C-alpha positions in Angstrom: -13.4 0.6 11.5 -11.6 -1.8 9.8 -8.5 -0.4 8.1 -8.1 -0.2 4.7 -5.8 -2.9 2.5 -5.5 -1.1 -0.7 -6.4 -3.6 -3.2 -6.8 -1.6 -5.3 -4.2 1.3 -6.6 -3.1 3.4 -9.4 0.0 5.9 -9.7 -0.5 10.1 -9.2 2.4 10.8 -9.8 6.3 9.6 -11.0 9.9 11.5 -9.9 13.2 10.3 -10.6 13.1 8.8 -7.1 10.3 8.3 -5.8 6.5 7.2 -7.6 2.9 8.1 -5.6 0.0 5.5 -5.5 -3.7 6.8 -4.6 -6.2 3.8 -3.8 -9.1 2.8 -5.3 -10.9 1.8 -2.4 -10.1 4.7 1.0 -8.5 7.7 -1.1 -5.2 7.9 0.6 -1.8 8.6 -1.5 1.3 7.1 -0.5 5.5 6.2 -2.5 4.6 2.8 -3.7 7.7 1.7 -1.3 5.0 1.8 1.8 3.5 -0.2 -0.2 5.3 -2.8 -0.7 6.2 -2.3 2.9 2.5 -3.2 4.1 2.6 -6.1 1.9 5.4 -7.1 3.9 4.8 -6.6 7.1 0.7 -8.1 6.3 2.3 -11.2 5.1 4.2 -12.5 8.4 1.4 -10.8 10.4 -0.5 -13.9 8.8 2.1 -16.8 8.7 2.3 -15.9 12.3 -1.0 -16.4 13.2 -1.3 -19.9 11.4 
């Protein structure tokens, strides 16, 4: 099974220190900073493959 790349997310909770988002495709909920880190890692992997 291919891992979801979370193409569509929506904010589900926000407080002073954190913002949480939910993937509209798989339903996973995670901190938005984790989502940014995932995107950075994916960009690095694509650059290495090229």
